[in-house]
C-alpha positions in Angstrom: -28.4 29.1 6.9 -25.9 26.2 6.6 -23.1 28.6 7.6 -24.9 29.5 10.8 -25.7 25.8 11.6 -22.0 24.9 11.1 -21.0 27.8 13.3 -23.5 26.9 16.1 -22.2 23.3 15.9 -18.6 24.4 16.2 -19.5 26.6 19.2 -21.2 23.8 20.9 -18.2 21.5 20.3 -15.9 24.2 21.8 -18.1 24.5 24.9 -18.3 20.7 25.4 -14.5 20.4 24.9 -14.0 22.3 28.2 -17.0 20.7 30.0 -19.3 23.7 29.8 -22.8 22.8 31.0 -26.4 23.6 30.6 -26.0 24.5 26.9 -29.0 26.0 25.2 -29.6 27.5 21.7 -32.3 30.1 21.3 -33.5 30.4 17.8 -34.2 34.1 17.2 -34.7 33.8 13.4 -38.4 34.7 13.5 -37.9 37.7 15.8 -37.4 40.8 13.7 -36.0 43.0 16.6 -33.4 40.4 17.7 -29.8 41.4 17.5 -28.8 38.1 15.8 -30.2 34.8 14.6 -29.1 32.6 17.5 -28.0 32.9 21.1 -25.8 30.0 22.4 -25.9 30.1 26.2 -23.9 28.0 28.6 -22.1 28.1 32.0 -18.8 27.3 33.6 -18.3 26.7 37.3 -15.5 29.2 37.8 -14.0 32.3 36.1 -11.1 30.0 35.0 -13.5 27.6 33.3 -15.4 30.5 31.7 -12.2 31.7 30.2 -11.2 28.2 29.1 -14.6 27.8 27.4 -14.1 31.2 25.7 -10.7 30.2 24.3 -12.1 26.8 23.2 -15.1 28.3 21.4 -12.8 30.9 19.7 -10.6 28.0 18.4 -13.4 25.7 17.3 -15.2 28.5 15.5 -12.1 29.4 13.7 -10.9 25.9 12.7 -14.3 24.2 12.2 -16.4 27.1 10.7 -13.7 29.6 9.5 -15.2 32.3 11.8 -13.6 34.9 14.1 -15.6 36.9 16.6 -16.2 40.6 15.8 -16.0 41.3 19.6 -15.5 39.5 22.9 -16.5 41.3 26.1 -16.3 40.3 29.7 -13.1 38.3 29.6 -11.4 40.4 32.4 -14.0 39.4 35.1 -15.0 36.1 33.4 -18.4 36.1 35.0 -20.3 36.7 31.8 -18.4 36.6 28.5 -20.3 37.5 25.3 -18.8 36.6 21.9 -20.3 38.3 18.9 -20.1 36.3 15.7 -22.7 38.6 13.9 -25.5 36.1 13.3 -24.6 34.1 16.5 -23.9 35.5 19.9 -22.4 33.2 22.5 -23.0 33.9 26.3 -20.8 32.0 28.8 -21.9 32.6 32.4 -21.1 31.7 35.9 -24.3 30.0 37.3 -25.5 32.8 39.6 -25.0 35.5 36.9 -26.8 33.3 34.4 -29.8 32.8 36.8 -29.9 36.6 37.4 -30.1 37.6 33.7 -32.1 34.6 32.5 -31.4 35.2 28.8 -33.1 32.0 27.7 -36.4 33.7 28.5 -35.7 37.1 27.1 -37.8 36.4 24.0 -40.6 34.1 25.1 -41.6 33.2 21.5 -38.1 32.0 20.6 -37.7 28.2 20.5 -35.0 27.0 22.9 -33.2 23.8 22.3 -31.3 22.2 25.2 -28.1 20.4 24.2 -27.7 17.0 26.0 -24.8 16.9 28.4 -21.7 15.0 27.3 -19.9 12.8 29.9 
């Protein structure tokens, strides 16, 4: 559990490093059918920012938590990038794509923690 917490914290730090916004963490640990233990969801304002956030998360997870993603999908279009760390999946969206898919509410019984914005 401590490894997952360290990974989630590193991911959040990577997002904040590139000014990602609207960061939330969905705790899926009590949902037996969930594909992972945590979703970390955020957004960038442009495809370039989404890509920058992706690179920053990748770097922070590697240096701070010793983790590399099993897969990263969506980099080409950079509208929705998903990073699979096994127990944690990171979703980096453009705002309109995030609104459309609304992953925060995919599992209604999963607690969602909003991460305060950093100035």
